[in-house]
Structures are given as C-alpha cells and as structure tokens.
C-alpha positions in Angstrom: 42.8 51.6 48.9 42.7 53.1 45.4 45.7 51.0 44.3 44.1 47.9 45.8 40.9 48.5 43.9 42.8 49.1 40.7 44.8 45.8 41.2 41.5 43.9 41.9 40.0 45.3 38.8 42.8 44.3 36.5 43.0 40.9 38.1 39.2 40.6 37.5 39.8 41.6 33.8 42.4 38.8 33.3 40.3 36.2 35.2 37.2 37.1 33.2 39.1 36.7 29.9 40.6 33.3 30.9 37.2 32.0 32.1 35.7 33.1 28.8 38.5 31.2 27.0 37.7 28.2 29.2 34.0 28.4 28.3 34.9 28.2 24.6 36.7 24.9 25.2 34.5 22.1 23.9 36.8 19.2 24.7 39.3 18.9 27.6 40.2 15.2 27.5 42.6 15.3 30.4 40.3 17.6 32.5 43.3 19.9 33.0 41.3 23.2 32.8 38.2 21.7 34.3 40.0 20.7 37.5 42.4 23.6 37.8 40.9 26.8 36.3 38.3 27.8 38.9 37.0 31.0 40.4 38.2 31.8 43.9 41.8 30.8 43.2 44.5 33.1 41.8 44.8 32.9 38.1 48.5 33.1 38.5 48.4 29.6 40.0 46.3 28.1 37.1 48.0 25.5 34.9 49.7 27.1 31.9 49.4 30.6 33.3 52.2 32.9 34.5 52.0 36.4 35.9 54.1 39.5 36.2 55.0 39.6 40.0 55.0 43.4 40.0 51.6 43.9 38.5 50.1 40.5 39.1 48.9 40.4 35.5 48.9 37.4 33.2 52.0 37.4 30.9 52.0 33.8 29.7 49.3 31.4 28.4 51.1 28.2 27.6 48.8 25.2 26.8 50.5 23.1 24.1 49.7 19.5 23.3 46.8 19.1 25.7 44.2 17.7 23.3 42.0 20.8 23.7 39.2 21.6 21.2 37.4 24.8 20.9 37.6 28.4 19.6 39.5 31.5 20.6 37.2 34.1 21.9 37.6 37.8 21.2 37.8 38.5 24.9 41.4 37.0 24.9 42.4 40.5 23.6 41.7 41.8 27.2 44.9 40.1 28.4 46.8 43.3 27.8 50.0 42.2 29.5 50.2 38.9 27.6 53.7 38.3 26.2 53.6 34.6 25.3 50.6 32.7 23.8 51.1 29.1 22.9 48.2 26.7 22.2 50.1 24.7 19.6 49.3 21.0 18.8 45.7 21.1 19.9 42.4 21.1 17.9 41.3 24.7 18.0 39.2 25.9 15.1 37.4 28.9 13.9 38.7 32.4 13.1 41.1 34.8 14.7 39.4 38.0 15.9 40.6 41.5 15.3 40.9 41.8 19.1 44.2 39.8 18.8 45.8 43.1 17.8 45.1 44.5 21.3 47.9 42.3 22.7 50.5 45.0 22.2 53.0 43.4 24.5 53.0 40.1 22.7 56.5 38.7 21.8 55.7 35.1 20.9 52.5 33.7 19.2 52.4 30.0 18.6 49.2 28.6 17.1 50.7 25.8 14.9 49.1 22.4 14.4 45.5 23.3 14.9 42.5 23.7 12.6 42.2 27.5 12.6 40.8 29.0 9.4 39.7 32.2 7.7 41.9 35.3 7.1 44.9 36.3 9.2 43.5 39.5 10.7 45.2 42.8 9.6 45.2 43.9 13.2 48.1 41.5 13.7 50.2 44.5 12.4 49.7 46.2 15.8 51.8 43.5 17.6 54.9 45.7 17.2 56.9 43.9 19.9 56.4 40.4 18.5 59.5 38.4 17.7 58.2 35.0 16.7 54.9 34.3 14.9 54.0 30.6 14.1 50.7 29.9 12.4 51.8 26.9 10.5 49.7 23.7 9.9 46.3 25.3 10.0 43.7 26.1 7.4 44.2 29.9 7.0 43.1 31.3 3.6 43.2 34.7 2.0 46.4 36.6 1.6 49.3 37.5 3.8 48.4 40.9 5.4 50.5 43.8 4.2 50.4 44.9 7.8 52.9 42.3 8.9 55.4 44.7 7.5 54.7 46.9 10.5 56.4 44.5 12.9 59.9 45.9 13.4 61.1 43.3 15.8 59.9 40.2 14.0 62.6 37.5 13.8 60.7 34.4 12.8 57.6 34.1 10.5 56.2 30.6 10.0 53.0 30.2 7.9 53.7 26.9 6.2 51.1 24.3 5.3 48.0 26.5 5.1 45.9 27.6 2.0 47.2 31.2 1.8 46.7 32.8 -1.6 48.2 35.7 -3.5 51.7 37.3 -3.6 54.3 37.7 -0.9 53.9 41.3 0.3 56.9 43.5 -0.4 56.4 44.9 3.1 57.6 41.6 4.6 61.0 41.7 2.9 61.6 45.2 4.5 61.7 43.8 8.0 65.4 43.9 8.7 65.2 41.8 11.9 63.9 38.7 10.1 66.0 35.6 10.6 63.7 32.8 9.4 60.8 32.8 6.9 58.9 29.7 6.1 55.9 30.1 3.7 56.0 26.6 2.2 53.1 24.6 1.0 50.5 27.3 0.5 48.9 28.7 -2.7 51.2 31.7 -3.1 51.6 32.9 -6.7 53.1 35.7 -8.8 56.8 36.4 -8.4 59.3 36.9 -5.6 59.8 40.6 -4.6 62.5 41.9 -6.9 64.5 43.6 -4.1 63.8 40.9 -1.5 67.2 40.8 0.0 68.0 44.5 0.0 66.8 44.8 3.6 67.3 41.4 5.1 70.9 41.4 6.4 70.4 38.6 9.0 68.1 36.2 7.1 69.3 32.7 7.6 66.3 30.6 6.4 64.0 31.3 3.5 61.5 28.6 2.4 58.7 29.0 -0.1 58.6 25.4 -1.4 55.4 23.9 -2.7 53.6 27.0 -4.0 52.7 28.4 -7.4 55.4 31.1 -7.6 56.6 32.0 -11.1 58.9 34.3 -13.0 62.6 34.3 -12.6 64.6 34.0 -9.3 65.7 37.6 -8.6 69.5 38.0 -8.5 69.0 40.2 -5.5 68.9 36.9 -3.5 72.7 37.1 -3.5 72.5 40.0 -1.1 71.2 37.7 1.7 74.7 37.1 2.8 73.7 35.3 6.1 71.4 32.8 4.2 72.0 29.2 5.3 69.0 27.4 3.9 67.1 28.3 0.7 64.0 26.3 -0.5 62.4 27.4 -3.8 61.5 23.9 -5.0 58.1 22.7 -6.3 57.1 26.0 -7.9 56.8 27.3 -11.4 60.0 29.4 -11.6 61.4 30.0 -15.1 64.5 31.4 -16.7 68.0 30.4 -15.7 69.4 29.7 -12.2 71.2 33.0 -11.3 74.9 32.8 -11.2 74.7 35.2 -8.2 73.6 32.3 -6.0 77.2 31.3 -5.9 77.8 34.4 -3.7 75.8 32.8 -0.9 78.8 31.2 0.7 77.1 30.3 4.0 74.5 28.2 2.3 74.2 24.7 3.7 71.0 23.6 2.0 69.7 24.6 -1.5 66.5 23.2 -3.0 65.6 24.3 -6.5 64.1 21.1 -8.0 60.7 20.7 -9.7 60.6 24.1 -11.5 60.8 25.2 -15.1 64.3 26.4 -15.4 66.2 26.4 -18.6 69.9 26.6 -19.4 72.8 25.0 -17.6 73.3 24.9 -13.9 75.8 27.7 -13.2 79.4 26.7 -12.4 79.2 29.2 -9.5 77.3 26.7 -7.5 80.6 25.0 -6.8 81.6 28.1 -4.8 79.2 27.0 -2.1 81.8 25.3 0.1 79.5 24.8 3.0 76.7 23.1 1.0 75.6 19.8 2.6 72.2 19.3 0.9 71.4 20.3 -2.7 68.3 19.4 -4.7 68.4 20.9 -8.2 66.7 18.1 -10.3 67.8 17.2 -13.9 70.2 14.2 -12.9 71.9 13.9 -16.3 72.0 17.6 -16.7 73.8 17.9 -13.4 76.4 15.5 -14.7 76.7 17.4 -17.9 77.1 20.7 -16.1 79.9 19.7 -13.8 81.8 17.4 -16.1 81.3 19.4 -19.3 80.6 16.0 -21.0 77.5 14.9 -22.9 76.1 11.3 -23.0 76.8 11.3 -26.8 80.5 12.2 -26.5 83.0 9.8 -28.2 84.4 8.9 -24.7 81.2 6.9 -24.0 80.7 3.7 -26.0 79.9 0.1 -25.2 79.1 -0.3 -21.5 80.8 3.0 -20.5 78.2 5.7 -20.2 78.3 9.2 -18.6 76.5 7.8 -15.6 78.9 4.9 -15.1 81.9 7.1 -15.7 80.8 9.5 -12.9 79.8 6.6 -10.6 83.3 5.0 -10.9 84.9 8.3 -9.8 83.1 8.4 -6.5 84.1 8.9 -3.8 87.8 9.3 -4.1 88.5 10.3 -7.8 86.0 13.1 -8.4 88.7 15.4 -9.7 89.2 13.0 -12.6 85.7 13.7 -14.0 84.8 17.3 -13.1 85.6 20.1 -15.5 89.2 21.2 -15.0 88.1 24.8 -15.0 85.8 24.4 -12.0 88.4 23.5 -9.4 92.2 23.5 -9.1 94.1 21.8 -6.3 95.9 25.0 -5.2 92.7 26.9 -4.7 91.6 28.1 -1.2 89.2 25.7 0.5 90.0 23.0 -2.1 88.9 20.1 0.1 85.6 21.6 0.9 84.9 22.4 -2.7 85.9 18.9 -3.7 83.5 17.5 -1.1 80.7 19.8 -2.5 81.3 18.6 -6.0 81.3 15.0 -4.9 77.9 15.5 -3.1 76.4 17.1 -6.2 77.5 14.2 -8.4 76.2 11.7 -5.9 72.9 13.4 -5.9 72.9 13.4 -9.7 73.3 9.6 -9.7 70.5 9.2 -7.2 68.2 11.2 -9.5 68.9 8.8 -12.4 68.4 5.5 -10.5 67.1 2.8 -12.7 64.3 1.8 -10.4 61.7 4.6 -9.7 61.5 3.7 -6.0 65.3 4.4 -5.7 65.0 7.9 -7.1 64.7 11.0 -5.0 61.0 11.7 -5.1 58.9 14.8 -4.5 57.3 15.0 -1.1 55.0 17.5 0.5 55.5 16.4 4.1 
C-alpha cells in the first residue's frame, strides 16, 4: 500500500507539472494538447510524452514543430525523471527559470527556433548528465554562464543566432567531451581563450562566425587534432593567420574571411589535404600567396594578367602556376594536395569576379 501511494504521488507530481505547462500554452493551432492532454488518463499516453516503464515517471517531453505559443513554467522543474525535452520550432517566449536546473537526469535539451529571451540561467550548470544543449535561434541576451563548464558529459553546445554578449568562458574549453560548438551570430567579443584546444581532444566542429571577436587567432587551435570544420569568419581578428593551422589535417571546411588579418596566407594551408571548402577572402592575395607572383611582375603584360594566367591553368594545369616549393609530384598525397590547391585558386577567381553579383558575398543566414 505504501509503494502504491508513493507511485500515485509521483504520478500526480508529473501530471500536475504537465497540466501547468499546458495551462501556459496560449495557442495550440492543431488542438493537439487540447484534445489529448486531459485529467483522468495516464500521462504516459499523452502525445509527446514517454515514461520509464519501471517507475512510470515522465522521461521524454517531445513537442517539436506543433505551432505552440506560450511560456515555460517553473513547475516544469518538477519532472525530475525527465531525460529529453524538445520543444523546437515553436513560438515559445519568455525567460527560462532557475528551476530548469532541477532536471538532473536531463541528457538532451532542444529549444531552438523559438522566441525565448533573457539570460541563460546559471542553474543550467547542474545538468551534469546533459550531452546535447541546443538553444539556437532565440533571443537570449547576457553572457554565456561560466557554469556550463560544470557539464562533464556535454558533447554538443549550440547557441547560434541569439544576442549573447561578452567573452567565451574559458570553462567551456575545458570540457573534454565536447564534439561540436556553434556560437555563431551573437555579440561575443574579446579574444578566443588562449589555451582553447588544450582540453578538447574530440572537438570536430567549432563555429564562432558573425561575432565581434578580436585579437589574434591562438596557435593552440592546432591542438584540436580532430577538428573538421572551423568557422572564424565575420569577426575582427587581427595579426597573421597562424601557420599552425596547417597541422589540422582533418579539416574539411575553413572559413576565415572578413577579418582584419595582415601578412600572407601561410603556405602550410596547402597541407590540409582533406579541405573541401575554404573561405579566406583577399582574392588577388590568395593568388599571390600560392603562385608567388604579383600582378605587377614582368610576366604579365598586355591582356595576360595574374588572374587570366591562373584561370587558364584550371582545372588540369594547376602545377604550372603554383609555387614550385609548395608541392612536388613525388610527395605523399600529391593528388589530394593538388586538388586542394586547385580549389583554393578557383575560390580566388570567384572572389575577383568582375560583376559584384558573381562574387562570393557575405551572408548571415
């Protein structure tokens, strides 16, 4: 009897929390919750709800793309067995409450594509089992909480397209389990953490495009040996592009354009044999870097320009124009490196297209 009463009480706790959540829904255009979430029926049979069969407690609340509008009540924190919470692609607004930190069993939190605002609560640092956190495409402001660094199992952190201010906390780059970080299109400033890749052995994706980050790119980035995609474009970085980036041999995508770099593009970029996409900017400068020729060299006169010379070499004669010290035919992975150089020079030509509409343009979408 005591066990039955305890089970009834916990079921009542979950049902009460979900009914409060329903009461905070101001628009349910398809009447999904209105028709299905009702007292007198088991919450485990409600649309979007799953339960643990052993304890009969709610473990999943999955309501994406249902056109729902409303706010998230603090009572949601009473769903103490909740593992997955997904209300992505709806029209929720308002703030996140500190009670979110009560969901200590949470592994996946997906709130992207809503209108949530205010600060990300520091209590989010109590979600120590969380693996994926996606708060992208909202209106969050303030800074990234230092407490996110308390999440030892976090693999994916997505905060892109918000209005988040301040620096990237050094605590984040100490989470060794992180595989993907996307903080693009916010208002982040200051510099990248100097030792940011010292503790990120499995990081595959790092995007901070479209912010206000400044200073030099730390050479410690070369320690992220698993990195496949790196987006630092549309910021205010200065100094030279580190030669050490050439050590990131697994890179498939590299975006550095629209910054304030000076000096040449390092030859070591040609070591990135897996590179498929590269945006570095400076179309003529790219050609100068990889051909070791200048538009004013004696070779170019009359109708023959550096641009035409490079264009005529593609796609099959790139070795006739690139600097002979960059690549030799007997080198290991020659074909891949040749393809990489060809892609870079093709990009350079696109960046110098005569008609503005033909050039690669800056986009924030």
